[in-house]
Backbone as a ProteinNet text record, in pm:
[ID]
protein_1_A
[PRIMARY]
XXXXXXXXXXXXXXXXXXXXXXXXXXXXXXXXXXXXXXXXXXXXXXXXXXXXXXXXXXXXXXXXXXXXXXXXXXXXXXXXXXXXXXXXXXXXXXXXXXXXXXXXXXXXXXXXXXXXXXXXXXXXXXXXXXXXXXXXXXXXXXXXXXXXXXXXXXXXXXXXXXXXXXXXXXXXXXXXXXXXXXXXXXXXXXXXXXXXXXXXXXXXXXXXXXXXXXXXXXXXXXXXXXXXXXXXXXXXXXXXXXXXX
[TERTIARY]
85.1	0.6	91.3	69	147.6	90.8	172.9	129.6	133.7	29.9	27.9	114	192.2	278.2	216	205.2	147.2	262.7	241.7	341.7	277.9	365.6	314.8	340.7	247.8	271.1	353.1	410.7	498.3	419.3	297.3	209.9	196.9	175.6	161	292.1	401.8	535.4	552.9	525.9	543.6	453.5	334.7	244.7	291.4	342.5	387.6	517.6	605.9	725.5	677.8	580	525.7	470.8	391.1	328	440.1	533.5	649.7	731.4	745.6	818.1	741	611.1	522.6	525	524.4	531.9	663.8	776.5	913.1	920.4	858.6	872.5	798.2	669.8	592.3	653.8	725.8	791.6	911.9	984.4	1094.2	1053	942.3	896.2	842.4	782.8	736.8	845.6	951.8	1075.7	1143.6	1158.7	1216.6	1134.6	1001.5	917.4	927.8	935.6	945.5	1076.3	1187.6	1322.9	1324	1255.5	1258.8	1178.2	1063.5	975.3	1057.1	1123.9	1203.7	1306.6	1384.2	1492.8	1430.3	1320.8	1256.4	1210.6	1150.4	1105.6	1220.7	1332.1	1448.4	1507.6	1515.4	1565.5	1476.7	1346.9	1257.4	1272	1283.3	1301.1	1438.9	1536.9	1661.7	1655.6	1597	1578.9	1490.1	1386.1	1306.4	1390.5	1473	1557	1653.7	1709.6	1804.6	1728.3	1602.9	1527.1	1495.6	1475.8	1451	1582.3	1690.7	1824	1839.3	1821.4	1839.9	1743	1620	1515.4	1573.1	1620.7	1677.4	1780.6	1877.8	1988.6	1949.7	1866	1818.4	1745.3	1647.6	1569.6	1656	1751.2	1835	1923.5	1972	2052.5	1971.5	1856.3	1770.5	1712.4	1684.3	1628.2	1727.9	1857.1	1966.6	2043.3	1979.9	2047.6	2076.2	2196	2242.5	2285.8	2279	2318.9	2468.7	2549.5	2695.7	2749.6	2807.7	2884.1	3018.1	3064.8	3196.3	3285.7	3416.3	3506.7	3556.7	3579.2	3631	3784.6	3852.1	3997.8	4063.4	3986.6	4047.7	4017.9	3953.6	3921.1	3789.9	3722.1	3594.4	3482.3	3387.8	3275.2	3175.4	3123.5	3014.8	2892.2	2781.9	2652.1	2614.7	2525.3	2482	2422.4	2347.1	2289.2	2278.5	2322.1	2310.2	2309.4	2259.3	2258.4	2304.9	2282.6	2323.5	2473.7	2509.9	2655.3	2750	2686.1	2752.7	2781	2894.9	2923.4	2829	2741.8	2660.6	2512.8	2421.7	2280.5	2243.2	2300.1	2273	2393.1	2419.3	2527.1	2492.8	2516.4	2478	2548.3	2533.2	2588	2487	2520.8	2430.2	2504.4	2417.6	2470.7	2448	2460.8	2439.6	2542.8	2664.9	2780.3	2827.9	2863.8	2918.3	3046.7	3046.8	3171.9	3254.2	3348.6	3438.4	3558.8	3612.9	3733.2	3855	3954.4	4081.8	4192.3	4316	4435.7	4515.2	4564.2	4642.5	4790	4882.8	5015.3	5092.3	5044.6	5109.5	5046.6	4955.5	4888.5	4771.6	4732.6	4617.9	4490.2	4397.5	4267.5	4177.1	4130.4	4049.4	3918.9	3820.6	3695.3	3673.5	3618.8	3575.9	3446.6	3428	3295.3	3187.6	3061.5	2956.5	2879.8	2945.3	2883.5	2960.4	2893.3	2952.6	2901.7	2981.3	2943.7	2906.1	2792.6	2741.3	2694.2	2695.7	2639	2592.6	2497.7	2444.7	2474.1	2500.6	2542.7	2512.2	2496.2	2488.4	2613.3	2666.5	2794.1	2789.6	2863	2864.6	2931	2890	2941.5	3099	3152.6	3298	3379.5	3306.8	3388.7	3424.6	3518.9	3557.1	3446.4	3348.8	3233	3157.3	3145.3	3062.4	3142.6	3254.3	3345.1	3288.5	3195.1	3131.5	3023.4	2984.9	2876.7	2934.8	2858.9	2903	2925.8	3030.4	3059.4	2954.6	2918.1	2819	2882.9	2799.5	2849.2	2901	2845	2896.6	2998.2	3121.9	3230.9	3220.5	3143.3	3119.3	3000	2936	2813.7	2858.5	2786.5	2822.1	2752.9	2824.7	2778.9	2807.6	2847.6	2879.4	2766.1	2652.4	2534.7	2462.8	2516.2	2453.2	2511.1	2431.4	2469	2433.7	2496.7	2469.8	2444.8	2364.7	2343.7	2430.6	2513.7	2598.1	2579.2	2613	2614.3	2763.5	2800.7	2944	2953	3052.5	3072	3222.6	3251.7	3388.7	3422.3	3542.2	3575	3594.2	3607.2	3623.2	3524	3496.1	3400.8	3464.2	3577.9	3654.9	3756.8	3737.3	3834	3967.1	4059.5	4200.2	4233.2	4350.3	4392.6	4399.9	4417	4434.5	4304.8	4188.9	4074	3994.9	4002	3938.1	3800.2	3704.3	3564.4	3553.7	3454.4	3421.9	3297.9	3278.5	3158.2	3083.9	2948.8	2866.6	2765.5	2771.3	2677.2	2536.6	2435.1	2292.4	2209.8	2231.1	2155.5	2241.6	2232.1	2324.6	2292.8	2158	2117.8	2008.5	2031.4	1935.8	1958.4	1840.5	1842.1	1848.2	1777.1	1777.2	1745.5	1798.8	1766	1761.5	1654.2	1638.5	1588.5	1632.5	1592.9	1519.4	1412.3	1328.7	1309.7	1291.4	1285.1	1168.6	1113.6	1003.9	1024	1017.7	1037.5	1022.9	1103	1087.4	1216.2	1236.1	1357.3	1298.5	1342.5	1286	1372.6	1308.9	1380.1	1326.3	1407.9	1366.8	1357.2	1428.4	1418.1	1291.8	1270.9	1160	1077	989.3	913.8	849.7	809	741	826.3	954	1051.1	1079.3	1015.4	1029.7	971	1037.1	996.7	948.9	828.3	776	716.8	747.3	699.6	649.2	517.6	460.6	484.5	550	585.9	721.3	741.5	871.9	970.4	1098.1	1206.6	1323.8	1393.3	1508.2	1631.9	1650.1	1772.4	1733.5	1829.4	1815.6	1953.5	1949.2	1825.7	1769.5	1818.6	1753.9	1813.4	1758.2	1823.1	1782.5	1683.9	1638.8	1706.4	1802.8	1866.6	1962.4	1936	2025.7	2080.9	2169.8	2233.1	2140.6	2021	1934.1	1825.9	1836.1	1739.3	1804.1	1720.7	1769.2	1685.9	1747.4	1678.8	1617.5	1483.6	1409.9	1340.1	1419.7	1364.7	1268.6	1153.5	1041.6	1034.6	1031	1017.1	1121.3	1152.1	1247.2	1178.3	1187.7	1124.1	1233.6	1244.8	1334.9	1265.4	1301.1	1245.8	1351.1	1329.1	1426.8	1361.2	1427.6	1381.1	1460.8	1402.1	1480.2	1401.8	1479.1	1419.4	1323	1340.7	1253.7	1125.4	1144.5	1028	977.2	1027.3	975.7	1017	922.7	958.5	905	983.7	946.5	971.4	874.6	890.1	882.9	971.6	979.1	971.1	894.5	885	936.7	1023.4	1084.8	1056.7	1019.8	1009	1139.5	1166.8	1296.7	1265.1	1346.5	1327.2	1327.8	1230.5	1211.7	1333.1	1369.2	1482.8	1606.9	1624.7	1743.7	1871	1865.2	1986.2	2028.1	1945.6	1980.1	2097.1	2203.5	2325.9	2319.2
-120.5	-1.4	131.3	209.9	335.1	449.6	500.6	609.1	745.9	821.3	962.3	1053.9	1133.4	1238.8	1378.3	1451.8	1584.9	1688.4	1809.4	1922.8	2045.6	2145.8	2274.1	2276.4	2326.8	2339.9	2459.7	2469.4	2584	2714.9	2719.3	2837.1	2884.3	2789.7	2814.7	2879.7	2818.9	2868.9	3013.9	3028.8	3168.5	3265.2	3224.6	3320	3352.3	3250.7	3268.4	3370.2	3343.2	3430.3	3569.9	3590	3723.3	3796.8	3721	3783.6	3828.1	3742.4	3763.1	3895	3897.1	4016.4	4148.4	4134.1	4256	4299.9	4204.7	4244.9	4306.1	4254.9	4308.8	4448.8	4473.3	4600.9	4701.3	4661.3	4746.2	4787.8	4684	4702.3	4797.9	4787.3	4872	5013.6	5029.9	5163.2	5231.3	5148.1	5196.8	5244.6	5163.8	5192.9	5318.4	5329	5447.2	5573.8	5552.6	5679.3	5712.3	5617.7	5639.3	5714.2	5662.9	5720.2	5865.9	5890.1	6029.8	6123.8	6073.3	6161.6	6186.4	6092.8	6110.4	6210.9	6201.6	6293.8	6431.5	6449.4	6581.6	6646.3	6558.6	6606	6656.2	6584.8	6621.2	6748.2	6765.4	6890.8	7008.8	6989.1	7102.8	7134.4	7032	7049.6	7123.9	7083.9	7154.5	7300.3	7326.4	7476.5	7550.2	7485.5	7551.6	7585.3	7490.4	7513.4	7631.1	7631.3	7741.2	7875.3	7877.1	8007.3	8042.7	7956.4	7982.1	8039.6	7981.1	8036.8	8175.6	8204.2	8332.1	8432.4	8386.8	8474.5	8513.4	8416.1	8439.3	8546.3	8539.6	8631.4	8765.6	8777	8906.6	8975.6	8905.1	8965.3	9009.8	8934.9	8965.1	9089.5	9097.7	9210.6	9340	9340.9	9457.2	9501.8	9427	9471.9	9539.1	9527.9	9596.1	9694.1	9735.4	9827.7	9952.1	10015	10130.2	10238.9	10365.2	10480.8	10520.9	10431.5	10454.4	10442.4	10556	10545.5	10481.7	10438.3	10366.3	10430.9	10374.6	10425.1	10299.5	10322.8	10214.3	10214.1	10131.9	10115.3	10246.6	10336.2	10461.1	10575.7	10547.2	10648.9	10723.5	10690.2	10755.7	10710.9	10795.8	10765	10672.6	10576.5	10480.9	10502	10515.7	10541.6	10428.1	10457.5	10357	10233.8	10259.1	10144.1	10206.3	10122.9	10158.1	10031.9	10046.7	9943.6	9992.7	10129.7	10185.3	10179.6	10124.1	10132.9	10038.6	9947.2	9855.6	9727	9664.3	9532.4	9425.8	9460.2	9382.1	9411	9317.8	9348.6	9455.5	9447.7	9549	9541.7	9665.3	9667.5	9772	9729.5	9832.2	9801.9	9887.1	9871.5	9819.4	9725.5	9670.8	9676.9	9680.9	9669.5	9537.2	9520.7	9404.3	9297.6	9332.9	9238.4	9235	9117.8	9110.7	9184.4	9280.8	9364.6	9302.2	9215.5	9136.7	9219.6	9214.1	9288.7	9217.6	9295.7	9245	9317.8	9274.8	9346.5	9386.7	9511.6	9567.5	9528.7	9585.3	9546	9566.4	9671.2	9708.8	9643.7	9549.5	9483.3	9559.2	9672	9752.3	9699.4	9691.6	9630	9730	9681.5	9757.3	9692.9	9765.9	9698	9717.7	9616	9617.6	9672.3	9738.5	9804.1	9695.3	9736.2	9638.4	9647.7	9718.9	9734	9649.3	9621.7	9540.9	9580.6	9567	9597.4	9462.3	9458.7	9331.1	9359.1	9259.8	9274	9141.8	9138.2	9028.4	9035.2	8916.8	8904.4	8772.7	8770	8647.4	8624.7	8502.7	8475.5	8341.4	8319.9	8193.7	8087.7	7956.7	7848.6	7830.2	7886.7	7869.9	7969.3	8066.2	8168.3	8128.4	8193.5	8165.4	8188.6	8270.5	8301.3	8169.9	8091.7	7970	7839.1	7850.4	7733.4	7632.4	7668.8	7573.7	7494.4	7524.8	7447.2	7308.1	7204.5	7061.9	7034.7	6962.4	6931.3	6828.9	6835	6740.9	6600.9	6498.7	6360.3	6330.8	6398.4	6380.8	6488.4	6453.3	6553.6	6626.4	6564.3	6627.2	6719.1	6731	6818.6	6964.5	7047.6	7179.3	7272.4	7338	7423	7571.1	7602.9	7740.1	7831.7	7779.6	7871.2	7877.9	7808.5	7798.7	7911.2	7957.4	8067.8	8043.3	8109.8	8091.8	8229.6	8237.1	8351.4	8351.6	8459.6	8461.9	8589.1	8575.6	8682.4	8717.7	8845.2	8890.6	8983	8961.8	9057.9	9075	9197.2	9228.1	9240.3	9207.1	9211.8	9350.6	9447.3	9599	9673.7	9791.6	9883	9966.2	10036.4	10116.6	10031.6	9999.5	9903.6	9956.7	9869.5	9893.1	9812	9828.5	9754.9	9601.3	9568.1	9418.5	9365.8	9435.1	9386.5	9282.4	9158.5	9049.4	9026.7	9005.5	8980.9	8835.3	8801.4	8670.1	8635	8509.7	8475.3	8358.8	8379.1	8279.9	8235.8	8106	8058.5	8043.9	8099.8	8088.6	7994.9	8012.1	7928.7	7884.7	7750.8	7695.9	7718.2	7712.7	7722.5	7825.8	7943	8045.8	8089.9	8127.5	8177.4	8328.6	8392.9	8533.2	8583.3	8688.6	8739.9	8904	8961.1	9104.2	9166.1	9286.4	9366.8	9485.8	9507.1	9627.6	9706.9	9841	9928.9	10009.7	10054.4	10139.8	10228.5	10361.9	10452.7	10602.2	10681.1	10828.1	10897	11016.3	11101.2	11215.5	11234.9	11327.5	11447	11564.9	11694.7	11736.4	11727	11761.2	11909.4	11984.5	12140.1	12186.2	12145	12189.7	12063.6	12007.7	11886.1	11886.5	12004.2	12000.9	11958	11966.9	11926.6	11770.8	11696.6	11557.9	11490.3	11376.7	11304.8	11162.1	11130.2	11003.4	10924.4	10797.1	10704.2	10587	10550.6	10428.3	10309.4	10333.3	10230.5	10171.5	10041.9	9974.3	10030.2	10055.4	10094	10001.8	9994.9	9893.1	9950.4	10086.2	10143.1	10224	10221.5	10300.4	10359.7	10496.9	10576	10647.8	10622.9	10678.8	10801.5	10859.2	10982.1	11112.9	11106.6	11241.5	11275.8	11200.4	11233.6	11348.2	11450.6	11564.2	11587.7	11678	11699	11725.2	11783.7	11823	11712.1	11597.6	11492.3	11375.3	11313	11192.8	11067.4	10964.3	10850.2	10771.7	10743	10667.8	10543.1	10439.6	10314.9	10253.7	10205.7	10151.4	10011.3	9964.2	9826.4	9782.8	9653.7	9592.3	9465.7	9441.1	9320.9	9243.9	9116.1	9023.4	8926.2	8920.9	8817	8725.6	8595.2	8490	8390.5	8367.3	8271.1	8148.5	8035	7902.8	7822	7721.9	7631.6	7537.3	7490.2	7398.7	7465.4	7583.7	7641.5	7759.1	7808.5	7926	8055.2	8152.8	8283.3	8287.6	8330.3	8344.7	8484.5	8544	8688.2	8695.6	8773.2	8792.6	8956.1	8992.4	9131.2	9149.5	9263.9	9294.3	9429.6	9460.4	9584.5	9636.1	9767.9	9825	9923.5	9928.4	10033	10170.7	10249	10380.9	10463	10553.5	10649.6	10574.1	10461.4	10376.9	10443.3	10529.5	10582.2	10721.6	10763.9	10890	10871.5	10943.5	10923.6	11000.2
1.3	-1	2.8	-90	-112.7	-29.2	69.3	149.6	71.2	80.5	9	93.8	23.1	93.7	71	193.7	190.4	203.7	146.8	158.6	88.7	76.5	18	-129.3	-197.9	-340	-365.5	-486.4	-523.3	-511.6	-549.4	-538.4	-397.4	-298.9	-163.5	-105.4	-140.3	-96.1	-151.8	-272.6	-331.4	-266.5	-224.6	-162.8	-20.6	52.2	187.3	181.8	84.9	71.5	40.8	-44.9	-79.4	36.8	123.3	238.7	336	354.7	448.6	405.1	272.3	214.5	240.2	214.9	240.9	386.6	483.7	613.7	648.8	590.6	609.2	561.4	437.8	379.8	463.1	508.4	593.3	720.3	783.7	912.5	892.1	778.6	755.9	728	661.1	634.5	768.2	844	977.6	1067.4	1066.8	1146.5	1090.2	956.8	903.4	934.3	923.7	946.1	1095.5	1190.6	1333.7	1360.7	1301.1	1325.1	1265.8	1155.5	1091.3	1186	1234.4	1321.4	1446.8	1502.2	1630.5	1601.6	1494.8	1454.7	1436.1	1365.1	1353	1486	1565	1699.2	1778.4	1777.8	1847.8	1806.6	1670.8	1610.5	1647.5	1645.2	1691.1	1841.9	1912	2064.8	2085.6	2016.8	2028.2	1999	1890.7	1850.5	1949.7	1998.4	2100	2228	2262	2376.9	2349.1	2222.6	2188	2201.6	2150	2157.3	2300.9	2386.7	2528.6	2590.6	2548.9	2605.8	2544.5	2413	2365.5	2429.9	2449.2	2514.2	2661.2	2724.2	2860.8	2867.2	2780	2773.3	2726.2	2615.9	2566.5	2676.9	2745.9	2843.4	2965.4	3000.5	3113.2	3085.6	2963	2925.9	2916.7	2855.1	2829.2	2959.5	3049	3181.7	3264.4	3228.5	3304.3	3213.2	3105.5	3014.5	3089.2	3055	3121.4	3037.3	3090.5	3006.7	3010.3	2995.2	3000.3	2859.3	2818.7	2680.9	2702.7	2603	2597	2499.1	2492.8	2384.2	2307.5	2177.2	2099.3	2102.8	2030	2029.9	1983.5	1919.1	1874.2	1967.9	2075.9	2180.6	2149.3	2042	2002.1	2085.6	2118.7	2199.5	2129.3	2191.2	2137.2	2215.1	2149.2	2221	2313.3	2395.8	2495.8	2425.6	2322.8	2243	2102.3	2007.6	1869.2	1777.3	1655.7	1557.3	1429.1	1399.3	1277.5	1251.2	1137	1103.9	1187.9	1260.8	1349.3	1282.5	1328.1	1276.1	1340.1	1438.3	1506.7	1486.8	1522.9	1506.4	1615	1728.4	1838.4	1928.8	1989	2084.9	2183.5	2309.8	2416.3	2549.7	2652.3	2777.5	2880.2	2958.8	3053.5	3196.2	3306.5	3434.8	3491.1	3630	3690.9	3704.1	3643	3650.5	3793.3	3843.4	3981.1	3990.7	4090	4112.9	4207.1	4154.7	4246.7	4274	4390.4	4422.6	4359.5	4319	4259.3	4314.9	4282.2	4345.2	4213.3	4226.6	4112.8	4131.7	4043.4	4041.1	4171.8	4246.6	4370.9	4493.9	4469.7	4576.2	4629.5	4568.9	4612.2	4573.8	4661.1	4634	4559.9	4438.5	4349.8	4329.9	4270.6	4239.7	4089.5	4032.3	3889.8	3866.5	3752.9	3722.1	3715.9	3758.3	3744.6	3608.8	3512.4	3381.9	3279.7	3172.3	3067.9	2929.8	2827.1	2693.2	2622.5	2562.7	2507.9	2361	2278.3	2144.2	2101.4	1998.4	1937.1	1789.3	1732.1	1588.8	1528.2	1397.6	1318.1	1250.3	1252.3	1182.4	1118.6	1019.4	945.6	1021	1001.6	1075.6	1051.2	945.3	927.1	1003	1071.7	1144.5	1286.6	1345.3	1485.5	1575.6	1550.2	1646.6	1656.7	1557.5	1561	1582.9	1643.7	1658.6	1755.5	1840.9	1935	1871.2	1747	1681.8	1654.1	1694.7	1667.6	1525.2	1481.9	1354.9	1297.3	1168.2	1111.9	1103.3	1111	1101.8	965.3	857.1	727	694.8	684.2	664.2	534.8	440.6	308.8	302.1	415.3	423.6	409.1	314.5	299.2	401	484.4	589.4	560.5	443.1	411.4	421.8	401	404.2	536	635.4	772.5	855.7	947.8	1031.9	1177.8	1275.9	1412.1	1470.8	1581.2	1652.2	1784.3	1806	1915.6	1996.1	2124	2219.1	2246.4	2227	2233.9	2352.9	2441.3	2541	2570.7	2623.4	2652.6	2807.3	2845.9	2987.8	3039.6	2947.9	2981.8	2902.6	2957.1	2892.9	2784.5	2812.9	2715	2652.5	2526.2	2457.5	2431	2438.6	2399.7	2279.4	2226.4	2097.4	2130	2255.6	2277.6	2345.1	2341.7	2403.5	2317.6	2366.1	2283.7	2331.6	2246	2295.2	2323.1	2412.7	2453.5	2386	2335.4	2248.7	2317.5	2320.9	2373.3	2264.6	2227.7	2121.8	2174.1	2105	2149.1	2059.9	1930.9	1835.2	1724.9	1685	1591.7	1448.2	1419.2	1273.9	1270.4	1215.2	1189.6	1045.9	987.4	855.2	848.6	949.3	960.4	1096.5	1148.1	1275.5	1254.6	1308.3	1286.6	1413.3	1448.4	1562.4	1517.8	1592.9	1561.9	1686.8	1673	1786.2	1780.7	1898.1	1913.8	2039.9	2017.5	2136	2092.1	2159.2	2132.5	2168.5	2108	2138.4	2222.6	2337.3	2440.3	2448	2452.5	2479.7	2617.8	2715.5	2857.1	2873.4	2795.2	2808.4	2736.7	2619.3	2534.4	2490.1	2576.8	2546.2	2415.5	2358.7	2228.7	2117.9	2139.4	2035.3	2029	2125.5	2138.1	2017.9	1972.5	1849.6	1897.2	1865.7	1912.8	1790.4	1791.3	1685.1	1741.3	1695	1741.8	1644	1534.5	1446.7	1476.4	1432.6	1458.3	1343.8	1383.9	1298.9	1317	1207.4	1204.3	1257.8	1283.3	1334.9	1464.5	1552.2	1672.1	1706.1	1738.5	1763.2	1642.9	1524.6	1409.4	1365.5	1250.6	1183.4	1245.2	1341.1	1396.9	1527.9	1573.9	1701.4	1688.3	1767.5	1777.8	1920.1	1933.7	2060.7	2184	2153.8	2260.8	2292.3	2219.1	2242.1	2311.4	2390.3	2466.5	2417.6	2368.6	2318.1	2430.4	2419.2	2515.6	2451.5	2448	2383.9	2473	2422.1	2502.3	2481.2	2354.2	2330.1	2221.3	2224.8	2129.7	2081.4	1950.5	1893.1	1822.3	1843.9	1774	1687.6	1564.3	1463.9	1426.8	1449.7	1419.5	1319.6	1215.2	1113.9	1104.5	1128.6	1116	1019.9	968.1	870.1	930.7	1045.5	1110.7	1174.3	1232.3	1302.4	1237.2	1130.8	1059.3	1134.8	1128.6	1187.6	1330.6	1428.2	1564.5	1609.2	1681.5	1723.9	1879	1930.1	2076.4	2100.1	2199.2	2234.3	2367.2	2390.7	2520.4	2560.6	2677	2740.6	2782.1	2767.2	2810.5	2920.9	3027.9	3137	3083.4	3124.6	3071.8	3109.5	3014.3	3032.9	3081.9	3026.3	3070.3	3029.8	2923.5	2872.3	2924.4	3025.2	3091.7	3178.9	3153.5	3234.1	3363.5
[MASK]
+++++++++++++++++++++++++++++++++++++++++++++++++++++++++++++++++++++++++++++++++++++++++++++++++++++++++++++++++++++++++++++++++++++++++++++++++++++++++++++++++++++++++++++++++++++++++++++++++++++++++++++++++++++++++++++++++++++++++++++++++++++

């Protein structure tokens, strides 16, 4: 008596292989999608953290803005705050720096000023200002068009030829950063000569400042554009008459 042998036909084997392949492709696509979503979420979270760090420092600096003019390396006076014709987005003097005692060359006890000159700027990833930006995993990746936002400050108020700035990295990848100003120019002797503007302007103190007017910045707006998050705007209040010496 011949026993019958049972098994899978070629068609059944091909069908099983096809189903297994489909499941594998689906699982691979799901894994890739999950990894991409995780990477995008981490990138957005990182940029949000950087924006919070930038917001912290700008707010801290502006709330302690001071009416102290400084001198550049050529001995020329620099306004308390200005943006026109500057190499930076904004540059100003702030107070609140810890005044730690130090000792001079002859052992005499001296005190350091509690004021500091700070500036904000956008620089390319290839510059020394952005040297703290992590290097890309792909060494062939082109980073020439990428920029970073930095906070710059000096250990002294009146600069000398050897005064080197210190740089603090705030944001790694920004497409554009713009500062806008709103305030008035006050004439304390003849108030009718004061100039007030309720619209935002890109330069401060602007073209209308004369010797008899005192700049009174009221608000400052920062617009940051990033590839991941788009355009983000922050508004800051400035202490009234902060520039009155």
